[in-house]
N, C-alpha and C positions, 0 to 999 in steps of 0.2 A: 217802682212800678214793674211788674213781671211781664215780659214780652209774651205775646200769644204763641201757642205751640204750632208754628207753621212748619210743615214737613214737605220737602226738604228745606233746610235753613236757607233763607235768602242771603244774598251778598251783603245787603245793608238793610237794617230795619231799625227805625226809631219810633217809639210810641209817643203820642201827644195826648193832650187832654180832650175831653168831650167825646160824644158818640154821634154817629149818623144813625137815624132810625129808618128802616125800610118799612114802607106802608103800602096799602093797596093802591095808593095814588102815585107811587114812585114811577117815573118813566125812565126808560133807557135810551140815551142818544147814541146811535151807532151808524155813522155814515159809511157808505161804500162797502168795502170788504169786511168791515167789522160787523155787519148785520148778522152773518151766520153765527158768529160767536155770541152775539146778543140773544139770538133765538135759543141757543143752547143754554145760556144763563137763565133766561126766562123760564124755560122748561125745567131746569134744575131747581129753581126756587119755588115753583108752583105747588108741588105736592105737599110740602110741609107748611108753607105759608098760607096757601089758599089764594094767593094773589095772582091775577092774570095781568102781568105787567105789560104796559104799552111800549113798543119799540118805535122810535121816531128817527128817521134819517136826517131830517131837516133842522128841527128845533134843538139848538145846543143848550137850552136851559134845563134839560132833563137832569134829574138829581144824580143819575148814574151815567157817566160818559165813557164810552169805549171808542178809542180812535187808533188808527194806524198812522204812524209818523215817526220821524227820527227821534230817538231817545238820547243820543250821544253816549251810549254805553259801549264798552269795548267790543262786544259781540251782540248779535240780536237778542234783545231782552225786553223788559217792561218796567215802567214806573207806575206805582200805585200810591195814590194820596187819598186819605179819608179824613174829612172834617165834618163838623156838625151839619154843614149845609150841602155837602157834595162828596161823591166818590168819583175820582178821575183815574182811569186806567188807560195808559198810552203805551203802545208797543211798536217795535220796528216792523213786525210782520204778523200775519194771522196766527201761526202756531205760538208765537210769544204772547199774543193777546190771550189765547186760550190758556196758556200756562198761568198768566196773571189772574184769570178768572178762577183757576184752582186755588190760588192764594186767597183771593177774596172769599171764596167759599169757606175756607178754613178760618176766616176771621168772624164769620157768623156763628151764632150759638150752635152747639152740636146737634140740636134738634132739627137743623136744616137737612140732615141726612135721612130723616124719617120719611116713610112713604105715605103717611097720612097727615092730615092737617093737625098742627100742634098749637096749643094755646100759649104762645110765647111772644114777648116783645122783641122784635128783631133789630137788635142794636149791633153796630159795628164800631169798635173802638177807634179813636183817632190814631192815624199811623202814617208813616212815610216809608215806602219800600222801593229800593232800586235793586233789580235782580236780573241775572242772566246765567246760563248754564256753563259749567266747566267743560263738559263734553257734548258734542252735537248728537251722538248716538247713545241713547239711554234705554237699554233694552231689558226685556224679560223673555225667557224661552219657555214654551209649554210643550212637553212631550205628549203628543196625542197618539203615539204609536204603541207604546207598551200598554197603556189603558186609554181607551177612546173617550173624548169629551165632546158632547154634542155642541151644536151652534149656540144654543142658549148659554151653556157653561162658558164657552170661549168669550162670548160677548160680555158676560158678567166679569170675567177676568180682565177684559179690556177696560171696563169702567173702573175697576180697582187700580189698574195701571195709570189711567188718566188722572186720578186724584193725586198721584205722586209725581206727575210731570214726566213719566216714562213715555217714550215716543216710538219704540220699536217692539213689535211682537214677532218673535222668531218661533215659527211652528215646525216642530220636528215631526214631519208627516210620514216618514217611512222608517221601518226597522225590521228586525227579525220577526217580531211578534205580529206586525200588521202593516199593511199598506193602506193609508187613510184618505187618499184623494183619487177620485175616479179619473181615469185616462181613457179617452174615447178609442184611441188606436191600440190600446192594450187592456181591454175590459176585464180580463181575468185577474188583473192586479187587485181589483176590489171584489170581484165575484168569488175568487178563491183565496186571495191573499189578505182579506180584511176580516176573516171570520172568527178570529180568536184574539186573545190578549193574555197578558201575564196571568198565570193561574188558571188559564182555560176559560176566561170570560167570553162574552158573546161578540166582542169586537165591534165593528162599525166603520163607516167611512163617510166622507163628505161628497155629495154630488157637486158638480161644477156650480150649480146655483147656490148650494150651501156655502161653498168656499167664497164665492163672490159676495154673499151676504156678510160673511165675516170681514172680508177685505173692505167693503164699503162702510160697515159699521166702525171698524177701526179708523178709517179715514175721517169719519165724522168726529172722531176724538183726536185727530191729527197724529195718529199712530200708523206707522208703516209696517206692513206685514212682510216678513222675510220667510219664504218657504224653504224648507230643507228636504232635499232628496239625498239620503245618505248612501254613498257608493265609494268604493266597490264592496266594502264589507257592510255589515248590518243589513243584509239583503235577503235573508231567508224567505221572507214573505213573497218577494218577487220570484224566488227560485221555486217556491211552491206553485205559483201561478203559471209559470212558463218553463217547462223542462229544458227548452233549447237554450236558456240562459246559463245552464249548468254544463260543464265540460263533458259530462258523461250522458247528457240528454235525459237524465232521470229526475223527475220532480222530487223535491224535498218534502218532508213531512212538516205540517204546521208546528210552530214552536211556541211554547207558553212559559218558558223558563226565563232566567235573567242573566245567564252567562253571555259573554260577548267574545267576538274574535274568531268564530268558527265558520262564517259564511263568506262567500265571495262570488261576484259575477265572473263568468269565464272571460279571461282577459284576451285570449287569442281568437275568439269568434267574432266575425263581422256583425252578427246579429246583435251582439252586446251594444255596439255603437249606434246601430239603427234604433235600438230600444232607448238609449240615452237621448238621441236626437229627438225622437218623438215625445218623450217625457218632458225634456227641458223645454221644447217648443210649446207644448200645451200648458205647462205650469207658467211659463213666461207670459203667454197670452192672457192668462187669468190674473196676473199679478202686475199692477201698474207701478209698484215701487221699483227702485233701481237694482235690487239685490236678488241673487239666487245663491243659496247655500248648498254646497256639494258634500258636506260631511268630510269624508276622507279619513276618519279616525278609526283606530283599533282594527286595522285591516290585517289581522295577524295570520289569516289563512292565505295571504297573498305575498309572494316573494318580493324582495326589494326591487328586483329587475322588472317584474310584472307590474308592480305598483307604480313605478315611475313611468313606464310606457302607457299604462292606463290613464294616469293623471294628465299626461301631455295631451292625449286625444280627448279625454272627457272635458278638460277645460277649454280646449279649442271649440268643441261643439257647443258648450254652454255660452261662451262669449259670442258665438255667431247669432245668438238670439237676443243680443242687445243688453245683457245684464252684466253688472259688476259682480264678480264672484267672491264668495266668502267660503272659507274652509277651516276646520279645526286645525290646530297648529301642526299636526302631522303632515298636512299638505305642504309645509315648508321643507319637507325632504326633497322636493323637486326644485331645481334651479332653473326651471323652464316654464314658469307660470306666466299667464297673461299679465302684462304690466298693470299694476294697481290692484291685484288680487289681495283681498283682506284676510288676515289670519285671525283666528279666535283661539286665544290661549286658555287652556283649561288645566294645565300643569299636573303636578302630583305624581300620577302613575308613571309617566315617562321620566327617565332619569333627567334631573334638572339641567345638566349641561347640554343634553340633546335638545330639550325643549327650548332652551335659550338660543341655541344655534338655529333652530327652525324659525323662531321669532325674527331673528336678524335676517334670515333668508327672505321673508316677506318685505322687510324694510328695504333691503338691497334691490329688490325687484319693483320698487316704486309703490308698495302697498303700505297699509297701516294696520293697527292691531285693535281688536276688541278684547278686553281683559275679563276673564271669567275664571279666576283661580278656584279650583274645586273645594279646597279646604277653607274658603272664606265665603263663597257666594253661591255655591250649589244649595238651593233651597230644599232639596230632598234629603240632605244629610240630617241625621237625628239632632235635636236640640240637646239631648242628654241620653246616656246609654240606656236608661230605663224607660225611654219613650217607646210606644208601640209602633209608631210610624217612622219611616226613614231608614237609611243605611248609614254605615260608619266607615266605609273604605277610604274616604279622603282624610286620613289622619285622625279618625275618631269623630266624636260629635262636633258640631259647629254651633257654638253659642252665639247669642246676640253680640257679645263683645267681639268674638272672632269676626263676625260679619261687618262690624264697624271699624275695627282697628287694622285696616290695611290701606295701602295707597297704590293705585294703578301704576304710578310712575316709579315705584320702588321695588318692583318684582324682578325685572330683568335689567341687568346693568346696561346703561347707555340708552335705554328706552324711556323717553320722557313724554310729556303731554303732547308734544308736536308729532310724535309717532303713533299716538293713540287716538283712534276714532271715537272710542267710548267704552262703556262697560255693559255687561249683560248678566243677569241673574237667571240661570237655568233652573228648571224644576223637572226632574225626571220622575216617571210615574210608576216605577216598579211596585211601590207599596201604596200608591194613591189611586183610588178609583171613583172618587166622588168630589163634588164641589166643596163641601165643608172641610174635608181633609186637605184638599188643595190649598184653601185659604189658610188653614191652620198651619201648614208647613211653610207657607210664604210669609205670613205676618207674625211677628213684626220685622223679620230679617229683611224683607223686601224694602221696608222703609229705610233701613240702614243702607241698602244698595242704592236706593234713589238719592240719598243724601251724598254718597260718594260720587255718583254720576253728575249731580247738579251743582252742589255747593263747592265753593273754593276751598282748597285745603286749609286756608287761614282761619276759616270759621269752624272747622271740625273740632268739637269739644265733647268728650264722652259725658261729662257731668251735665252739660247743657242739653245734649241729645236725650239722655235718659229722663231729665226733668220734663222736656217737651213731650217725650213719648208717654210718660205717665199721664200727663194732662190730655194727651191725644186719645188715650184709650176709650173714653166715653164716646168719641166720635165714631170709632170702629163699632162700638156697641149699637149706637143709633143707626148706623148703616147696615147692621146685621152682617158684619164681616166676621167670620170665625178667625180666631187668632190664639196663639200660645200665650198664656198669661204668665210670661217670664217674670222673675222677681223685680226686674227693673221697671215694670209697668204698675207696680202695686202701690206706690206712694205718689199722690198728687200734691203739687205745690199750692 
């Protein structure tokens, strides 16, 4: 019996005989905190099935049971059992219950992903699954600065992430090409600094209400939003909006190219730090999650001395607003970071020995790492050299095999799972300006990223992954998710 193509691979899965049939009369038992996930499940199932399933908090005889309680797994996870009579899903906490629902979703016929009622017998094969994640932080980054993506596009991406048990959305909100979040105390950031994009596009920005809508929607999928305000470099849009942030008091021209490393806030001006305090305060007030990302990468126009002085003050200001800080691995140049600051390793361009030294700097200062090696997990890299979309600077094209065949604990010597908070798959948007291209560049490589983040190393198997991926392709089609039809997806078992 071939196991179903669950993505990412569970810790333990064993198929059994028989099927459970979902019908219009099926009820969901979901006491206490499980009710919110039960409502999500009912809403998820209704478009394709046409069933308006009843949710009952009291009667445990319902054919689908969702409960919160100890699973005796090594870390918070879920146990899923499907028999002919019943589906039982038990999890340690609500986010784990939601993850279990994503697995249950994948056990249903692929037609469940359709947006209209389908003439299908809704069978779920008998199965036992015990499952929990390898890493607690399982992220994807969306660059909305180089090309802007509206609220609807971001929410669509959130739903794609949820299907794969990803639980962190990192929004790259500011860069040379555009400032994408309105700041009340510095309104020209969006009035003047959000008007363009790579190639001279129209730009755009989120009002505070827009941003709150994204944050709330992500939270409904148990996804935490991490906002990034990239400083001191990647700041041309801010320097366009406010001349006083430049050392010469002259406003910069809007930028629509893709080169990096030419811009910098003026390190010696006190107004720079008032600017940071206001921005960090307003962004923190809008963001209930624990993290604030300060960027800190590719600050090539800033001297080492100025960079270190800036980072000391900027991180002190940011932590005063109650957030745990994240920075790209260059931030590890500083030996004076707030304790617990998290580094994000992107590698490749920086000489390897320097990058490794910076990773260890975070660890020595009580922090942990997010692993995002550019040559394996940057979803904006070309799949192949003849592709129209994407770039190749990270050691050439990144194939699906490249995206799967790496281990977060095998990149920097001495950095093991205990030092790693998780992984994140960034997608930069120099060549991407619409939702279909965004999904095409992400899928199927983001599925490989999700498996690395969730599944234990012991179950990683390329042949099994590609078999499941080929069987999974019709589900992407049913969900109308654009994807690159790489050769590995062409043969179903």
